[in-house]
PASEBA-1860 file (N, C-alpha, C; in nm, 3 decimals):
! residues 78
1> KEDVVLEE> 9.544/9.932/8.511/9.467/9.898/8.633/9.356/9.928/8.715 ~ 9.306/10.012/8.580/9.146/10.059/8.611/9.065/9.935/8.527 ~ 9.097/9.866/8.480/9.041/9.754/8.366/9.071/9.629/8.501 ~ 9.135/9.624/8.582/9.170/9.482/8.695/9.035/9.529/8.784 ~ 8.954/9.334/8.770/8.829/9.350/8.846/8.885/9.249/8.978 ~ 8.887/9.292/9.096/8.960/9.213/9.215/8.838/9.202/9.295 ~ 8.884/9.063/9.365/8.729/9.001/9.468/8.807/9.056/9.627 ~ 8.741/9.015/9.693/8.712/9.091/9.855/8.868/9.031/9.888
9> NEYLDEDI> 8.927/9.098/9.941/9.082/9.080/10.000/9.177/9.046/9.870 ~ 9.146/9.090/9.761/9.262/9.098/9.661/9.304/9.249/9.626 ~ 9.404/9.257/9.589/9.500/9.361/9.591/9.610/9.375/9.485 ~ 9.658/9.483/9.435/9.776/9.475/9.349/9.860/9.495/9.420 ~ 9.977/9.460/9.356/10.129/9.439/9.445/10.125/9.599/9.470 ~ 10.143/9.691/9.392/10.168/9.805/9.382/10.086/9.891/9.520 ~ 9.964/9.836/9.531/9.889/9.920/9.640/9.963/9.868/9.793 ~ 9.994/9.751/9.777/10.057/9.680/9.910/10.158/9.761/9.984
17> IGLNVYVD> 10.258/9.784/9.846/10.414/9.822/9.896/10.360/9.977/9.887 ~ 10.457/9.974/10.018/10.426/10.129/10.094/10.336/10.113/10.176 ~ 10.283/10.045/10.240/10.123/10.051/10.347/10.235/10.067/10.484 ~ 10.166/10.144/10.573/10.229/10.133/10.696/10.164/10.003/10.764 ~ 10.232/9.964/10.834/10.165/9.837/10.887/10.193/9.827/11.065 ~ 10.065/9.808/11.127/10.049/9.810/11.254/10.042/9.679/11.315 ~ 10.106/9.688/11.451/10.090/9.557/11.551/10.058/9.612/11.664 ~ 9.910/9.577/11.720/9.858/9.609/11.828/9.843/9.768/11.867
25> DRLLGRVN> 9.812/9.837/11.736/9.842/10.006/11.717/9.921/10.036/11.719 ~ 10.085/9.975/11.721/10.185/10.043/11.722/10.255/10.008/11.601 ~ 10.283/10.111/11.477/10.374/10.074/11.398/10.470/10.020/11.376 ~ 10.471/9.865/11.331/10.610/9.804/11.322/10.700/9.850/11.153 ~ 10.653/9.888/11.051/10.732/9.958/10.969/10.620/9.971/10.847 ~ 10.694/10.001/10.762/10.653/9.973/10.594/10.681/9.865/10.479 ~ 10.585/9.839/10.433/10.579/9.746/10.330/10.704/9.788/10.230 ~ 10.798/9.698/10.210/10.924/9.753/10.137/10.917/9.670/9.985
33> RIEKHSVN> 10.833/9.507/10.016/10.882/9.474/9.906/10.746/9.307/9.928 ~ 10.740/9.253/9.820/10.640/9.135/9.873/10.710/9.025/9.823 ~ 10.777/8.944/9.850/10.843/8.783/9.819/10.730/8.685/9.806 ~ 10.757/8.638/9.700/10.699/8.516/9.613/10.707/8.376/9.602 ~ 10.686/8.287/9.683/10.721/8.182/9.704/10.636/8.079/9.658 ~ 10.664/7.923/9.612/10.616/7.845/9.568/10.467/7.830/9.680 ~ 10.451/7.850/9.785/10.366/7.834/9.860/10.252/7.937/9.918 ~ 10.361/8.048/9.910/10.279/8.176/9.998/10.399/8.266/9.932
41> EILVVKSL> 10.322/8.414/9.961/10.394/8.504/9.967/10.417/8.625/10.058 ~ 10.531/8.643/10.129/10.570/8.715/10.224/10.597/8.872/10.225 ~ 10.541/8.989/10.308/10.597/9.098/10.316/10.674/9.132/10.402 ~ 10.770/9.180/10.296/10.895/9.250/10.361/10.896/9.395/10.444 ~ 10.865/9.399/10.587/10.852/9.501/10.639/10.955/9.582/10.682 ~ 10.973/9.688/10.632/11.118/9.748/10.681/11.072/9.874/10.791 ~ 11.188/9.829/10.920/11.143/9.945/11.049/11.278/10.048/11.007 ~ 11.275/10.123/11.109/11.447/10.200/11.113/11.541/10.093/11.156
49> EKNYLVPY> 11.514/9.971/11.226/11.595/9.892/11.312/11.603/9.756/11.216 ~ 11.549/9.717/11.175/11.511/9.621/11.086/11.432/9.548/10.961 ~ 11.391/9.421/10.918/11.333/9.383/10.892/11.255/9.287/10.889 ~ 11.077/9.316/10.905/11.022/9.184/10.951/10.953/9.148/10.818 ~ 10.975/8.983/10.839/10.884/8.901/10.752/10.748/8.867/10.773 ~ 10.660/8.908/10.704/10.500/8.908/10.745/10.403/8.820/10.638 ~ 10.372/8.676/10.688/10.295/8.639/10.595/10.165/8.661/10.559 ~ 10.124/8.693/10.388/10.100/8.787/10.360/9.950/8.709/10.352
57> NFDIILSI> 9.877/8.706/10.460/9.769/8.599/10.491/9.643/8.669/10.537 ~ 9.515/8.626/10.506/9.397/8.695/10.571/9.385/8.637/10.702 ~ 9.450/8.511/10.744/9.394/8.496/10.863/9.468/8.612/11.015 ~ 9.575/8.640/10.937/9.644/8.699/11.064/9.639/8.901/11.007 ~ 9.636/8.926/10.895/9.583/9.057/10.814/9.424/9.072/10.914 ~ 9.380/9.170/10.945/9.224/9.192/10.975/9.221/9.309/10.906 ~ 9.278/9.433/10.844/9.282/9.559/10.758/9.338/9.597/10.681 ~ 9.282/9.642/10.567/9.408/9.715/10.483/9.284/9.795/10.440
65> DLEKKEMK> 9.373/9.935/10.479/9.296/10.052/10.381/9.383/10.168/10.320 ~ 9.353/10.129/10.187/9.457/10.163/10.082/9.409/10.336/10.075 ~ 9.286/10.373/10.121/9.342/10.549/10.091/9.428/10.599/10.224 ~ 9.431/10.532/10.317/9.502/10.590/10.450/9.639/10.507/10.429 ~ 9.688/10.414/10.361/9.751/10.365/10.314/9.795/10.280/10.469 ~ 9.750/10.189/10.516/9.736/10.106/10.669/9.768/9.996/10.653 ~ 9.759/9.899/10.689/9.785/9.738/10.736/9.769/9.786/10.891 ~ 9.638/9.741/10.937/9.595/9.744/11.115/9.594/9.591/11.157
73> NIQRQK> 9.604/9.567/11.265/9.575/9.449/11.382/9.628/9.361/11.318 ~ 9.757/9.346/11.237/9.838/9.229/11.200/9.871/9.180/11.375 ~ 9.779/9.043/11.356/9.821/8.935/11.453/9.947/8.855/11.504 ~ 10.020/8.903/11.575/10.130/8.788/11.662/10.084/8.655/11.645 ~ 10.157/8.577/11.602/10.144/8.403/11.652/10.166/8.401/11.771 ~ 10.092/8.318/11.805/10.113/8.275/11.942/10.151/8.117/11.992
END
């Protein structure tokens, strides 16, 4: 892991899994796993009630803080 060089907005899957995900400053849930599809990747975010599927896309993910274990400012699709 220490030998991997990552560009801006590149993260190891193991660093993303377990992050708390916030939408409009409200906790949505925690990243449970990442599903890889031919075109894109989907974050499976687990809450107490259900699972949410969130595109792993930096057009909607505005910030990730690995030290705080947070993914913030997910924007809802309008």
